[in-house]
C-alpha positions in Angstrom: -4.0 20.5 32.3 -0.5 19.3 31.6 0.6 19.9 28.1 1.7 16.9 26.2 4.6 17.9 24.0 7.1 15.9 22.1 10.3 16.7 20.3 10.3 15.4 16.7 13.4 17.0 15.2 15.9 19.8 15.2 17.0 22.5 12.8 20.5 23.2 11.8 21.7 26.8 11.6 24.9 28.2 10.0 26.5 29.4 13.2 26.1 26.6 15.8 28.0 28.5 18.5 25.4 31.2 18.6 21.8 30.6 19.7 20.3 32.8 17.0 16.7 33.6 17.7 14.3 31.7 15.4 11.2 33.3 14.1 8.1 31.2 14.8 6.0 30.8 11.7 2.8 32.8 11.8 0.8 30.0 10.3 0.9 26.9 12.5 0.6 23.6 10.7 -2.2 21.3 11.9 -1.1 17.7 11.7 -3.7 15.6 9.9 -4.4 12.3 11.6 -5.5 9.6 9.1 -8.9 8.0 9.9 -10.0 4.9 8.0 -13.4 3.2 8.2 -14.3 0.1 6.1 -18.0 0.4 5.0 -17.4 -3.0 3.3 -14.6 -5.6 3.1 -13.7 -5.1 6.8 -12.8 -8.6 7.9 -14.9 -9.8 5.0 -14.5 -10.5 1.2 -16.9 -8.6 -1.1 -18.6 -5.2 -1.1 -15.2 -3.3 -0.9 -15.7 0.3 0.2 -13.2 2.1 2.4 -13.6 5.6 3.7 -10.3 7.4 4.2 -9.9 10.8 5.9 -6.6 12.6 5.8 -6.9 15.9 7.7 -10.0 17.5 6.3 -10.1 15.5 3.1 -12.5 12.6 2.7 -12.0 9.9 0.0 -14.0 6.8 -0.8 -12.0 4.0 -2.4 -14.1 1.4 -4.2 -17.9 1.0 -4.0 -18.6 -2.7 -4.4 -21.5 -5.0 -4.0 -21.7 -8.2 -1.9 -22.6 -11.1 -4.1 -23.8 -13.2 -1.1 -26.8 -11.1 -0.4 -29.9 -10.2 -2.4 -31.3 -7.4 -0.1 -29.9 -4.1 1.0 -27.0 -5.8 2.8 -25.3 -6.2 -0.6 -24.6 -2.4 -0.6 -22.1 -0.7 1.7 -23.6 1.2 4.7 -23.7 4.7 3.3 -25.7 6.0 6.3 -22.3 6.1 8.1 -21.4 9.1 5.9 -23.3 12.3 6.8 -26.1 10.5 8.5 -27.5 9.0 5.4 -28.0 12.1 3.3 -26.4 13.1 0.0 -22.6 12.4 -0.1 -21.5 15.3 -2.3 -20.8 17.8 0.5 -18.9 15.2 2.5 -16.7 13.4 -0.1 -13.9 15.1 -2.0 -13.6 12.2 -4.5 -14.3 8.6 -5.1 -11.8 6.1 -6.6 -12.5 2.8 -8.2 -9.6 0.3 -8.4 -11.0 -2.1 -11.0 -14.1 -3.3 -12.8 -15.1 -6.4 -10.7 -18.6 -5.9 -9.2 -17.4 -6.5 -5.6 -15.4 -3.2 -6.1 -17.7 -1.2 -8.4 -21.2 -2.8 -8.3 -22.7 -0.2 -6.0 -21.4 2.8 -7.8 -24.7 3.8 -9.6 -26.6 3.2 -6.4 -24.2 5.5 -4.5 -24.1 8.3 -7.0 -27.7 8.3 -8.3 -29.8 7.0 -5.5 -28.0 8.0 -2.4 -26.6 11.1 -4.1 -23.1 12.1 -5.2 -22.1 14.6 -7.8 -18.4 14.8 -7.2 -15.5 13.4 -9.3 -15.1 9.6 -9.6 -11.6 8.4 -10.7 -10.7 5.1 -12.4 -8.2 4.0 -15.1 -9.3 4.2 -18.7 -9.8 0.4 -19.2 -11.9 0.4 -16.0 -13.9 3.3 -17.3 -14.6 1.4 -20.6 -15.4 -2.0 -19.1 -17.2 -1.0 -15.9 -20.5 0.2 -17.5 -20.8 -2.9 -19.6 -20.5 -5.2 -16.6 -22.9 -3.0 -14.5 -25.5 -3.2 -17.3 -25.1 -7.0 -17.6 -25.6 -7.4 -13.9 -28.6 -5.0 -13.9 -30.2 -7.2 -16.7 -29.7 -10.3 -14.6 -31.2 -8.8 -11.5 -34.1 -6.8 -13.1 -35.0 -8.4 -16.4 -34.4 -12.1 -15.3 -35.0 -12.1 -11.6 -37.6 -9.3 -11.7 -36.1 -7.0 -9.0 -37.6 -3.5 -8.8 -35.5 -1.9 -6.1 -32.3 -1.6 -8.2 -30.5 1.0 -10.2 -31.6 1.6 -13.9 -29.7 1.9 -17.2 -30.1 5.7 -16.9 -28.5 5.6 -13.5 -25.5 3.8 -14.9 -25.1 6.3 -17.8 -25.5 9.3 -15.4 -23.0 7.8 -13.0 -20.4 7.2 -15.7 -20.7 10.9 -16.8 -19.0 11.8 -13.5 -16.0 9.5 -14.1 -12.6 10.9 -14.9 -10.1 8.6 -16.5 -6.5 8.5 -15.2 -3.3 7.1 -16.7 -0.6 5.1 -14.8 1.8 7.3 -12.8 -0.1 10.4 -13.7 -0.4 12.7 -10.6 -3.9 14.1 -10.6 -4.4 17.2 -8.4 -8.0 16.8 -7.1 -7.7 20.2 -5.3 -4.9 22.3 -3.9 -4.1 19.8 -1.1 -5.3 16.4 -2.4 -3.6 14.4 -5.1 -3.9 10.8 -6.4 -1.7 8.6 -8.5 -2.3 5.1 -10.1 0.1 2.2 -10.2 -0.2 -1.1 -12.2 -1.9 -3.8 -10.1 -2.0 -6.8 -12.5 -5.1 -8.8 -11.4 -7.4 -7.8 -14.4 -7.2 -5.4 -17.3 -7.1 -1.9 -16.0 -6.7 -2.7 -12.3 -4.7 -0.1 -10.3 -3.3 0.6 -6.9 -3.9 4.2 -5.9 -1.6 6.5 -3.9 -3.7 9.2 -2.1 -1.6 12.1 -0.8 -2.4 15.1 1.4 0.7 17.1 2.2 3.5 14.9 3.5 1.2 11.9 4.3 -0.1 9.3 1.9 -2.2 6.1 1.8 -1.5 3.4 -0.8 -4.7 1.4 -1.5 -4.0 -1.8 -3.4 -7.5 -2.9 -4.4 -7.0 -6.4 -5.7 -3.5 -7.1 -7.1 -1.2 -9.9 -8.2 2.5 -9.9 -7.6 3.0 -12.7 -10.1 2.7 -12.2 -13.9 0.4 -14.5 -15.8 -0.2 -15.4 -19.4 -1.7 -12.1 -20.4 -1.0 -9.5 -17.6 2.1 -8.4 -15.8 2.9 -8.3 -12.1 1.8 -5.4 -9.8 4.4 -2.7 -9.3 4.9 0.7 -7.8 7.6 3.3 -8.5 10.7 3.1 -6.4 10.6 5.6 -3.6 6.9 5.3 -2.9 6.8 5.2 1.0 3.2 5.5 2.2 2.2 6.4 5.7 -0.1 3.4 5.6 -0.5 0.6 3.1 -4.1 -0.7 2.8 -3.8 -4.2 1.3 -6.3 -6.9 0.3 -5.8 -10.2 2.1 -8.0 -12.6 0.2 -5.2 -15.3 0.3 -3.5 -14.1 3.5 -2.6 -17.7 4.7 -1.9 -19.2 1.2 1.4 -19.6 -0.5 0.5 -21.0 -3.9 2.2 -24.0 -5.4 4.0 -23.8 -8.7 1.8 -22.2 -11.4 3.0 -24.8 -14.0 2.0 -27.7 -11.7 -1.5 -26.1 -11.2 -1.9 -25.7 -14.9 -1.0 -29.3 -15.6 -3.4 -30.5 -12.9 -6.2 -28.4 -14.5 -5.6 -29.7 -18.0 -5.4 -33.3 -16.7 -8.8 -33.0 -14.8 -10.5 -31.5 -17.9 -9.0 -34.1 -20.2 -9.9 -37.1 -18.0 -13.5 -35.9 -17.6 -14.2 -35.3 -21.3 -12.5 -38.7 -22.2 -15.1 -40.4 -19.9 -17.9 -38.6 -21.7 -18.5 -36.0 -19.0 -19.1 -32.3 -19.3 -17.0 -29.6 -17.6 -18.3 -26.3 -16.5 -15.9 -23.5 -15.5 -17.6 -20.5 -14.0 -15.6 -17.3 -14.7 -16.0 -13.6 -14.8 -16.2 -12.0 -18.3 -12.7 -10.6 -18.3 -9.5 -11.8 -16.7 -9.4 -15.4 -15.6 -11.5 -16.4 -18.6 -8.8 -15.2 -21.0 -6.1 -16.9 -18.9 -7.8 -20.3 -19.0 -9.0 -20.0 -22.6 -5.4 -19.4 -23.8 -4.3 -22.4 -21.7 -7.0 -24.8 -23.1 -6.6 -23.5 -26.7 -2.9 -24.4 -26.8 -3.6 -27.8 -25.1 -6.4 -28.8 -27.5 -4.1 -27.8 -30.4 -1.2 -29.9 -29.0 -3.3 -32.9 -28.2 -5.5 -32.7 -31.4 -8.7 -32.9 -29.4 -12.1 -32.3 -31.1 -14.3 -32.0 -28.0 -16.2 -28.7 -28.3 -15.3 -25.8 -26.0 -17.9 -23.1 -25.6 -17.9 -19.7 -23.9 -20.8 -17.4 -22.9 -22.0 -15.3 -25.8 -20.2 -11.9 -26.0 -17.3 -12.9 -23.9 -14.7 -13.3 -26.7 -16.0 -10.3 -28.6 -15.6 -8.1 -25.6 -12.2 -9.5 -24.7 -10.9 -8.8 -28.3 -12.3 -5.3 -28.2 -10.9 -4.3 -24.9 -7.5 -6.1 -25.2 -6.9 -4.5 -28.6 -7.8 -1.1 -27.3 -5.7 -1.4 -24.1 -2.8 -3.6 -25.4 -0.4 -1.5 -23.4 -1.8 -2.9 -20.2 -1.0 -6.5 -21.1 2.3 -8.4 -20.6 5.2 -8.2 -23.1 4.4 -11.6 -24.7 0.9 -10.4 -25.7 2.2 -7.1 -27.0 4.8 -8.9 -29.2 2.4 -11.5 -30.7 -0.6 -9.2 -31.1 0.6 -7.7 -34.4 1.1 -11.1 -36.0 -1.7 -13.1 -34.3 -4.5 -12.1 -31.9 -4.1 -14.5 -29.0 -7.8 -14.0 -28.2 -9.1 -15.3 -31.5 -9.5 -19.0 -30.8 -9.6 -22.0 -33.2 -11.0 -24.6 -30.7 -13.2 -22.3 -28.6 -16.4 -20.9 -30.0 -19.5 -19.0 -28.7 -22.1 -20.9 -26.8 -24.9 -22.1 -29.1 -28.5 -22.0 -28.0 -29.3 -25.3 -26.3 -25.7 -26.6 -26.5 -25.8 -27.5 -22.8 -28.6 -30.1 -23.7 -26.4 -31.8 -26.3 -25.2 -35.3 -25.5 -21.6 -36.1 -25.2 -18.6 -34.3 -23.7 -18.0 -30.6 -23.8 -16.3 -27.8 -21.9 -18.1 -24.6 -21.0 -16.8 -21.3 -19.8 -19.7 -19.5 -18.3 -20.4 -16.3 -16.4 -20.6 -15.2 -13.6 -17.7 -16.8 -11.6 -19.4 -17.4 -8.2 -22.6 -19.2 -9.5 -24.6 -16.3 -8.0 -26.8 -16.1 -11.0 -26.8 -15.9 -14.8 -25.8 -18.5 -17.4 -23.3 -20.4 -15.1 -26.0 -21.1 -12.4 -28.5 -22.1 -15.1 -26.2 -24.7 -16.6 -25.0 -25.9 -13.2 -28.5 -26.8 -12.2 -28.8 -29.0 -15.3 -25.5 -30.7 -14.9 -25.0 -31.1 -11.2 -26.8 -34.4 -10.8 -24.6 -36.4 -13.2 -21.5 -37.9 -11.5 -19.7 -38.0 -14.9 -19.7 -34.2 -15.0 -17.3 -31.8 -13.2 -17.3 -28.2 -12.1 -13.9 -26.5 -11.7 -14.0 -23.4 -9.6 -10.9 -21.4 -10.6 -11.2 -18.5 -8.1 -12.5 -17.3 -4.7 -16.2 -17.4 -4.0 -17.8 -15.1 -1.5 -19.6 -16.7 1.5 -23.3 -17.2 0.8 -22.9 -17.7 -3.0 -23.8 -21.1 -4.5 -20.1 -21.4 -5.6 -18.9 -21.1 -2.0 -21.4 -23.8 -0.9 -20.3 -26.1 -3.7 -16.6 -25.6 -2.8 -17.4 -26.4 0.9 -18.7 -29.8 -0.1 -22.5 -29.4 0.4 -24.3 -32.3 -1.3 -27.8 -30.8 -1.4 -28.3 -27.1 -2.2 -31.5 -25.1 -2.5 -31.4 -22.9 -5.6 -34.4 -20.7 -6.5 -36.6 -22.6 -4.1 -35.8 -26.1 -5.4 -33.4 -28.7 -3.8 -30.6 -30.0 -6.0 -28.4 -33.0 -5.4 -24.7 -32.3 -6.1 -23.3 -35.4 -7.6 -20.8 -34.0 -10.2 -17.1 -33.8 -9.4 -16.0 -30.6 -7.7 -12.5 -29.2 -8.0 -11.3 -25.9 -6.6 -8.1 -24.8 -8.3 -6.9 -21.3 -7.5 -6.1 -19.4 -10.7 -7.2 -16.3 -8.9 -5.2 -13.3 -9.8 -4.8 -12.2 -6.1 -1.6 -11.8 -4.2 -0.9 -14.7 -1.9 0.9 -14.3 1.5 4.3 -14.2 -0.1 3.2 -11.5 -2.6 1.6 -9.4 0.2 4.9 -9.6 2.2 6.8 -8.7 -0.9 4.8 -5.5 -1.5 5.2 -4.5 2.2 9.0 -5.0 1.9 9.1 -2.8 -1.3 7.0 0.0 0.1 8.3 0.2 3.7 5.1 1.7 5.0 4.8 3.0 8.6 1.5 1.2 9.1 -0.3 -1.7 7.3 -4.0 -2.3 7.2 -5.6 -5.5 5.9 -9.1 -5.5 4.2 -10.9 -7.8 1.8 -10.1 -11.0 3.7 -11.4 -13.3 6.4 -10.6 -12.3 10.0 -8.7 -15.5 11.0 -6.5 -15.3 7.9 -5.9 -11.6 8.5 -4.9 -12.3 12.1 -2.3 -14.9 11.0 -0.7 -12.6 8.5 -0.9 -9.6 11.0 1.3 -11.5 13.4 3.8 -12.5 10.7 4.1 -8.9 9.4 4.5 -7.4 12.9 7.2 -10.0 13.8 9.2 -9.8 10.6 8.9 -6.1 9.8 8.1 -4.5 13.2 5.3 -2.5 11.6 1.9 -2.0 13.4 -0.9 -3.8 11.5 -4.6 -2.9 11.7 -7.6 -5.0 10.6 -10.8 -3.1 11.4 -14.2 -4.6 11.0 -17.0 -2.9 9.0 -18.0 0.3 10.6 -15.0 0.4 12.9 -12.8 3.6 12.8 -9.1 3.1 12.8 -7.1 6.3 13.7 -3.5 6.5 12.5 -1.5 9.2 14.4 1.0 10.7 12.0 4.3 12.3 12.8 5.2 15.7 11.5 7.6 15.9 8.7 9.8 18.9 7.8 12.3 19.5 5.1 15.4 21.1 6.6 18.2 22.9 4.7 21.6 21.8 5.9 24.6 23.9 4.9 27.1 21.8 2.9 30.0 22.7 5.2 28.1 21.1 8.1 27.6 17.9 6.1 31.3 17.8 5.1 32.4 18.4 8.6 30.2 15.6 10.0 31.5 13.2 7.4 35.1 14.1 8.3 34.6 13.3 12.0 34.6 9.9 13.7 32.0 7.7 11.8 30.8 6.2 15.0 27.2 7.5 15.2 27.5 8.2 18.9 30.5 10.5 18.2 29.1 12.5 15.2 29.0 16.3 15.7 25.4 17.4 16.2 25.4 21.3 16.4 21.6 21.7 16.8 20.4 24.8 18.6 16.6 25.0 17.8 13.8 22.6 18.4 10.7 21.6 16.4 8.0 21.3 19.1 4.6 19.6 18.6 1.8 20.4 21.0 -0.6 17.5 20.9 -3.3 19.4 22.8 -3.4 22.2 20.3 -2.2 20.1 17.3 0.4 22.8 16.3 4.0 22.9 15.3 6.4 25.5 16.7 10.0 26.3 15.9 11.7 27.5 19.2 15.3 28.6 20.1 16.7 26.3 22.8 17.2 29.3 25.1 13.5 30.1 25.0 12.5 26.5 25.2 14.3 25.8 28.5 12.7 28.8 30.1 9.3 27.2 30.0 8.1 25.0 32.9 7.5 22.0 30.6 11.1 21.3 29.8 14.3 20.4 31.6 17.5 21.3 29.8 19.7 18.3 28.9 23.1 19.0 27.5 24.5 16.8 24.7 28.1 15.7 25.0 29.9 15.3 21.7 33.3 13.9 21.1 36.1 13.3 18.5 39.1 11.0 18.5 42.4 12.6 17.4 45.4 10.3 16.7 48.6 11.8 18.1 52.3 10.7 18.2 52.4 10.7 22.0 50.3 12.5 24.6 52.2 15.0 26.7 49.7 16.5 29.2 52.1 19.2 30.5 52.7 20.5 27.0 49.1 20.4 26.0 48.0 22.2 29.2 50.6 24.9 28.5 49.2 25.4 25.0 45.5 25.6 26.1 45.8 27.7 29.3 45.6 30.9 27.1 42.0 29.9 26.3 41.1 29.0 29.9 43.4 30.3 32.7 41.4 28.1 35.1 41.8 24.7 33.3 42.4 21.8 35.5 45.3 19.4 34.7 44.9 15.9 36.1 46.8 12.6 35.9 44.6 11.2 33.2 43.5 14.4 31.3 42.5 18.0 31.3 39.3 19.8 32.1 38.4 23.2 30.6 35.5 25.6 31.3 34.5 23.8 34.5 34.3 20.4 32.7 32.4 21.6 29.6 35.5 20.5 27.5 37.5 17.5 28.6 40.6 15.8 27.1 41.2 12.2 27.9 43.5 9.4 26.7 41.6 6.9 24.6 44.0 4.0 24.7 46.8 2.7 27.0 49.5 3.6 24.4 48.7 7.3 24.7 48.4 7.6 20.9 44.7 8.5 20.8 43.3 11.7 22.4 39.6 12.0 22.9 38.1 15.5 23.0 34.7 15.7 24.7 32.6 18.9 24.8 29.1 20.1 25.6 27.1 21.4 22.7 27.1 24.8 24.3 30.9 24.9 23.9 31.0 24.0 20.2 32.7 27.2 19.3 35.6 26.7 21.8 35.8 23.0 21.0 36.7 23.9 17.4 39.6 26.1 18.7 40.8 23.5 21.1 40.8 20.8 18.5 42.6 23.1 16.1 45.4 23.8 18.6 46.0 20.1 19.0 47.0 20.0 15.3 50.7 20.1 16.2 50.4 16.8 18.1 48.5 14.9 15.3 50.1 11.8 13.8 50.3 11.4 10.0 47.3 8.9 10.2 45.1 11.8 11.4 43.3 12.6 8.1 42.0 15.1 7.6 43.5 17.1 10.4 41.4 19.8 12.1 41.5 23.2 10.4 43.0 26.1 12.4 40.3 28.1 14.1 40.0 31.6 15.6 38.7 31.8 19.1 35.0 32.7 19.3 34.1 36.3 20.0 33.1 35.9 23.6 34.9 36.7 26.9 37.1 34.1 28.4 35.3 32.7 31.4 37.1 33.5 34.6 36.2 31.9 37.9 34.8 34.5 40.3 
């Protein structure tokens, strides 16, 4: 079978004129291809779970639940890993990007029911908030809906015992080869992007992120110089470029104000942390400014939790929150109070923030069923809803919806205003521009939207883009990378030569050879390389321009014949060593002399260039340094 080999680079040695034998390393490096399989969120939103393999290392990022299903389809397909057995022996670690249930909701199921005893990494805010939201969701599913095939409170506690907290920018060495590092992602409190590195190759997984700061969190950011092999980015809003945030806020306030002035009720489904605080701060300041006395309620426990977590993790908020927190807690509201029992039955206008955000259960769905038939009322959906949820069906304009076995007429006003803390198309492109990855992969988005942004990225940045479906394996072939020591004199010499890239000196005499069949790297001297049947020798011609006062071919030939008695003087130049060094006029005035030489004659070329020093004009800076002839016999034609 024909060997498939490619040259990927060259090594510089101190004496370029001599082909010094190079010792091939005893240990040959196996190049780790990167394999990525979405177990969830592949051409879909919800149930985020991505399996990443770099060489021999297997990492699971996120372990979410799909809110659009109530059966086993809500969990990622863990049977893909190890045939459905325990995952401990297969996975090196699990990483959770943030506390939203579509990113962490299946974690207790994975670790305690399927079986995983290895390390689970997440930021400290996520570690604090995640078990609270998991327990809330368990109560809804088991205590209210009566499900039996679900994880228990003990499962959540045992799962969280395996969690290791990590700080921003902290490099965590999982083992001697695998390391991870977290970067600020905005989105919600504690959300992080994770860089996963094995050797010279890395994956940057974004989770959910926001490139625009909001009223309580900053914008996503990575450290300068982070250049991943592949960037795995969410693409929830892949075709959206959001309008002005201020205009969106004014529209939101106007719709709420108009509805309550007509005597209607407004329900705003939100998740417990994140968007809820953003909109509460907005309405609180508006109510104060307009001197409104219409009651605003929020689900029990929402404000208490927010206060606790934002006080504990104040360093994760934006600069404005940090500055004002000492003087005034921005999450202690004057006009917004906890939801009272039966308040949804009270006559007259009111505004209610209620969880969860997609109307897939809980208090928000309960209140919606009571208010949906009154055309005076309004529901404002401030974020994305997964397909299959009641929220998604309401946004799509359905007028009759079956909920818990009963049909409901949808007569209230419906407004979808994206206050979602996800990056839009502009933000995604901005992150790609900052990171300069070699590959991009889109997950957590709809296929049509991904396809649109894929074409845009490939056209604008000329980067290959992947968008695998759930269960589809994507293989990224990586190029070997080697750090090479270059002597300072070589760098200075190259800088001193003609800056035209095609004319720079390139005294390379050894090759880095990658054998794709054996997946090995070899360092070979050029002389040994050309003896193999797989290679044909190609000589590199190098050149330099020397400015002279006036070319005198007769005089130059007389000076150089001592180095090559068989040089050939012609009308337009001189050939030495059978054409391996050639001198030509570079302009019609005869004031520029071009010296061209094969790389094998680098040693003699230095001597020839040095001897031309006497003809150099004052503009030639710096002039070539005088050189001694190389220690080799002068070639004489037989």
